[in-house]
C-alpha positions, 0 to 999 in steps of 0.5 A: 500500500502506498499509504497503509495508515490511511487505506486501513483506518477504520471507518469510525475514525475516518468519519471523525477525521472527515467531520473536522476537515469538512468543518475547516472546508466550510469556514474556508468557502465562507471566507474565500468563495464567493460562488459558495457564499452567495449559494449558501446565503441563498439556501438559508445559511448565514455562515459556518456555523449554521451549515452544521456538521458533515451529518447534515450535508444532505441539507446543503444544495448540490452543485452541477457542472452546468453552474460551474459553466455558468460562472465561468462564462459570466466572470472568465476565466475561472469565474466566482468558483475560484477560491484563491489568488489566481497567482497561487495557481501552478497548473490550469487544466481544461475539460474537453469542451464537449458543450463548446466551451471548455471549463477551466480547472486550477490547482495550487501545489497543495491540490496538485499534490492531493491528485498525485497522492491519490493517484499513487494510492490507486495505481499502487493498489492496482499492482504498479511498482517503483521502477516499473516501466509503464506506457500511458495511453492517455493524452496529457495536453491541456487535460487534467488527465495530465496530472496522472504523471505527478502520481507516477513520480510519487510511486517512482515508476519509469513513465513512457508518455504516448498517449492515443493517435499513435498505436504503432508508436505505443506498441513499439515503445512497450516492445523496444523498452520493455514496458510491463505496465499500461494505463488506458481506457478500457475501449483502447485496451480492446483496440490494441487487440485488434490493432496487434492481430492486424499488424502481426504482433503477438499480444502475448510476447509483448510482456505486459503485466498489468493494465489499469483502466479509467476514463469510462465504465468497462475495466471491471466489466468481466466480458472485457476484462476476460478479453484483454487479460486473455489477449495480453496475459496481463492483469486488468484493474480499473480506476475512476476519477472525475476531473473537478474533483481528482484523478483516481478517487477510486481504484481497485486492488489485488482483490479485483472485486470493486474500486476502493476509495482512494481519495480517503481524507480528501473528499466525502462521498454521498450516495444518492437516488438520481431521481429524487436526490435523496441519500441512499445508505452504504449497504451491499449491493445498493445502487445510486449516483456518487456526489462528491464534496472536497475536504481539503481543496483550495483553488476550487473546492466543491460542495455536493458535486453531482457526478452523474456516475451510477455505481453498485456498492460491495460492503464485503470485507476486503482480504487486502485489509483496505477499509470502507466500501468499494464500487462498480460503476455501471453507467452515467445517469446522463447516458440513461435511456428510458424505454416505455418506463424502464431505465436502461444503462447501455453497459448493462448490455455487455452483461447480456452479451457476456453469455452469448460468446463466442458467438458475439464479441464485446462491441455494440452500439445502441442506435436510437430512432429519435434523439433523447432519453425517452425511447419507443421499443423496440430498441435498435441494438447492433451487436457484432459477431464473434471474431471466428464467426463468419455467418449469423447463426440461426436463431441467435438474434431471436435468442438475444432479443428475448435474453435482453427483454427477460433481463433488462425488461426492454424490447429490442431490435437486435441487429447482428453485423460482421466482426470489425464492422462497427466503429472502434474507439481509441479513447472512449467508447460511444455506446449510444449514436443516433445515425438515423435519429430525427434530429428535430425530436426532444423525446 
């Protein structure tokens, strides 16, 4: 363990420490954050004392990503959200700007050290070690993913930055430099398998020992994990962060049964019902959306920040000695489709496909007929046949449709397509696209 004292700390002791840190952070917000001073005043809280202890955090308003975008648009470049002197920032990262305008994330030296510490905890748990050569398949540049390198420095890894967009360079670096570890998205891990096959590389001879996946759900999916581990002969573990909070907030260890809270002491995490906003108890197999509150942040602290990540909880004791809940992300609430009143997370389709291997592969696309969350059945789902299947097996389409209906309660129009015919993603997989959708609909 990188921080054994923290990672093995009893939940009761951690709760006491978090309560004290929360009180200090609330004082800091009232003193330094115009954004939260206004929001808390509007919600009826005059000062830090009126906010009360951590046990009453559910009384406070949520923070939404759109509110952060709005304050930066009104008061560029950082908005009223910045709670420190801009001169104290040493890094300014940005989001990808998928809505058209990137959102900036400023970090002080203390903040950056927190990001790096969480990476060091999480990647150590996943099996990365001092002196190990690691190829990094994430693009750094202006994006917050670049902070991962500071975490590798804390571990003492020998890092080989490559990023996406040049797979030949990445495979060459692994092969020639003897890298035994790799960090990438699960989609890119799958892409590498097909790329190596097409270019005559024996994946087993690359010598990879461990892979950590992040940036999207999938690394913990049994179907994807088995495919990657079988192809490369390596162990796959997953990590999950959120740029505004930290990298590697969660990371998986040797036990492989879900991601531990690597950001212990830096972040308080709630589980809520995404529909009602009410808190959900941290019980075994509970499901809900993660909500984050910074406990020790200077530049851009966040209070009850809605992640939109939907998770299932594992409360079984961890044989590694790590304490606290573990989670598996099963999708994002803003990716969810509603098919005649039934909530469907696209990643749930993989669980059905796993039972039909090797007749089908792991690549699929949902292609709704209209844009929007609400969909009328049957839902069009395109599924690739397995790599060794050259013709559609009789009755397979019907069996898949029936199983999706039985398990997910959604009527599907399953279309089987040849292996390799659906797009491959070298970063995040897009499981839902709208090539034939009516763009005029807001259904």
